C-alpha positions, 0 to 999 in steps of 0.5 A: 582405572573408574575414577571414585569422584565419577561415580553418583553419591551414596546421597543421591543414589539414596533418594533415587531408591526411595522413589525407585519403591515409590514407582514400582506399583503399576497403579503409581505407574499408571499414575505417572503416565495419565499426569505425563499427557498434563494436568488432571483432577482426583476423579479422572485420574482415579477413573482412569485407574479403576480406583476409588478416588480415597485410594487414588489420593493415598497414591498420590500424596505418597508420590507428592511428598518425594517431590515427583507431584504438584497439586493445584486446588481448583475450588473443591477439584485437586488437580495434579501434575508432574513436578520432576520433569526425569517423570517423562522420560521415565514414562517414555522409556516405559511407552517403548518397551511395553506390549502395547508400543503406545505413541509419545 
């Protein structure tokens, strides 16, 4: 018999559901893939996502508001990096299961 005390608390699951909702967009997953390789400025992330910088900033802010990303201002540039370490495992899983089979 399954002991309910061994299940993940519903409050934790709700927080993860919120993150999954945000990550369920291909551009945001692309951003996580990019940032799993290091910190990058907004303009470079925008180039790699084929977006305008202001559109990229919207995606970045959304993920940052949930604690997934960190930002650091360097002069006029803002560099983003992954704050939530579990995202590295997520992107590795996506890579393993993609048609491209990109190397980690």
